[in-house]
C-alpha positions as CSV (number, residue, x, y, z in Angstrom):
1,M,5.5,8.9,-8.9
2,T,4.6,5.3,-9.0
3,S,4.3,2.8,-11.9
4,S,1.4,1.2,-10.0
5,P,-1.9,0.9,-11.9
6,H,-3.9,1.4,-8.7
7,I,-4.6,3.8,-5.9
8,A,-4.1,2.9,-2.2
9,V,-6.5,4.3,0.4
10,L,-6.0,4.2,4.2
11,A,-9.1,3.0,6.1
12,D,-9.7,2.4,9.8
13,E,-9.1,-1.3,9.7
14,A,-7.0,-1.9,6.6
15,T,-5.5,-0.4,3.5
16,L,-7.6,-0.7,0.4
17,I,-6.3,-0.9,-3.2
18,I,-8.7,0.4,-5.7
19,D,-8.7,0.7,-9.5
20,Y,-9.4,3.7,-11.6
21,K,-13.1,3.0,-11.5
22,G,-13.2,3.0,-7.7
23,S,-13.6,-0.8,-7.3
24,I,-11.8,-2.4,-4.4
25,I,-9.4,-5.0,-5.9
26,Q,-7.4,-5.9,-2.7
27,K,-7.7,-5.4,1.0
28,I,-4.4,-5.4,2.9
29,E,-4.5,-6.0,6.6
30,E,-2.1,-3.1,7.3
31,V,-3.3,0.0,9.1
32,G,-1.3,3.2,8.7
33,I,-1.3,6.9,9.5
34,S,0.6,7.9,6.4
35,L,0.8,6.6,2.9
36,C,3.1,7.5,0.0
37,N,4.0,6.3,-3.5
38,W,7.4,4.8,-4.2
39,A,8.7,3.8,-7.6
40,E,7.3,0.2,-7.5
41,G,4.2,0.5,-5.3
42,F,3.3,2.1,-2.0
43,A,4.8,2.7,1.5
44,I,2.5,2.5,4.5
45,C,3.8,4.2,7.7
46,N,2.7,3.6,11.3
47,Q,5.2,2.5,13.9
48,N,7.2,1.2,11.0
49,V,7.3,1.6,7.3
50,K,6.1,-1.3,5.1
51,F,6.8,-1.3,1.3
52,L,4.2,-2.9,-0.9
53,K,5.1,-4.0,-4.4
54,F,2.7,-5.1,-7.1
55,E,3.8,-8.7,-8.2
56,E,1.8,-11.4,-9.9
57,G,-1.4,-9.5,-9.8
58,V,-1.4,-8.6,-6.0
59,Y,0.4,-6.2,-3.7
60,K,2.9,-7.9,-1.3
61,V,4.9,-6.6,1.6
62,K,8.5,-6.5,0.2
63,G,10.2,-4.9,3.1
64,T,9.8,-3.4,6.6
65,F,11.8,-0.5,8.2
66,D,11.4,-0.1,11.9
67,L,11.3,3.5,13.1
68,P,13.3,4.5,16.2
Protein backbone atom coordinates (compact mmCIF):
# COMPACT_ATOMS: atom_id res chain seq x y z
CA MET A 1 0.00 0.00 0.00
CA THR A 2 1.17 3.50 -0.73
CA SER A 3 0.61 6.79 1.03
CA SER A 4 0.52 8.50 -2.38
CA PRO A 5 -2.59 10.56 -3.17
CA HIS A 6 -2.37 9.57 -6.86
CA ILE A 7 -2.48 6.67 -9.31
CA ALA A 8 0.35 5.86 -11.73
CA VAL A 9 -0.53 4.54 -15.20
CA LEU A 10 1.94 3.04 -17.66
CA ALA A 11 1.55 4.40 -21.19
CA ASP A 12 3.46 3.71 -24.42
CA GLU A 13 5.73 6.75 -24.17
CA ALA A 14 5.68 7.76 -20.49
CA THR A 15 4.21 7.11 -17.08
CA LEU A 16 1.20 9.24 -16.23
CA ILE A 17 0.27 10.31 -12.72
CA ILE A 18 -3.44 10.93 -12.35
CA ASP A 19 -5.63 12.11 -9.51
CA TYR A 20 -8.82 10.50 -8.23
CA LYS A 21 -10.87 12.40 -10.85
CA GLY A 22 -8.81 10.96 -13.71
CA SER A 23 -6.98 14.20 -14.54
CA ILE A 24 -3.33 13.93 -15.56
CA ILE A 25 -1.25 15.87 -13.04
CA GLN A 26 2.24 14.81 -14.14
CA LYS A 27 3.89 13.07 -17.08
CA ILE A 28 7.10 11.22 -16.22
CA GLU A 29 9.40 10.38 -19.12
CA GLU A 30 9.93 6.83 -17.83
CA VAL A 31 8.56 3.85 -19.75
CA GLY A 32 8.08 0.61 -17.90
CA ILE A 33 6.71 -2.87 -18.33
CA SER A 34 5.71 -3.25 -14.69
CA LEU A 35 4.53 -0.88 -12.01
CA CYS A 36 4.00 -1.31 -8.30
CA ASN A 37 3.32 0.77 -5.22
CA TRP A 38 5.86 1.16 -2.48
CA ALA A 39 5.46 2.87 0.87
CA GLU A 40 6.27 6.38 -0.39
CA GLY A 41 5.31 6.33 -4.06
CA PHE A 42 5.76 4.04 -7.06
CA ALA A 43 8.37 1.73 -8.57
CA ILE A 44 8.63 1.50 -12.37
CA CYS A 45 10.38 -1.58 -13.76
CA ASN A 46 11.93 -2.09 -17.17
CA GLN A 47 15.61 -2.95 -17.59
CA ASN A 48 16.05 -1.38 -14.16
CA VAL A 49 13.83 -0.36 -11.27
CA LYS A 50 13.24 3.35 -10.60
CA PHE A 51 11.66 4.52 -7.37
CA LEU A 52 9.45 7.61 -7.58
CA LYS A 53 8.68 9.58 -4.44
CA PHE A 54 6.15 12.40 -4.03
CA GLU A 55 8.04 15.48 -2.82
CA GLU A 56 7.21 19.17 -3.03
CA GLY A 57 4.12 18.55 -5.14
CA VAL A 58 5.73 16.36 -7.83
CA TYR A 59 7.10 12.84 -8.23
CA LYS A 60 10.88 12.58 -8.42
CA VAL A 61 13.16 9.62 -9.14
CA LYS A 62 14.75 8.87 -5.78
CA GLY A 63 16.70 5.77 -6.65
CA THR A 64 17.57 3.33 -9.40
CA PHE A 65 18.36 -0.36 -9.08
CA ASP A 66 19.92 -2.05 -12.13
CA LEU A 67 18.70 -5.57 -12.82
CA PRO A 68 21.26 -8.25 -13.71
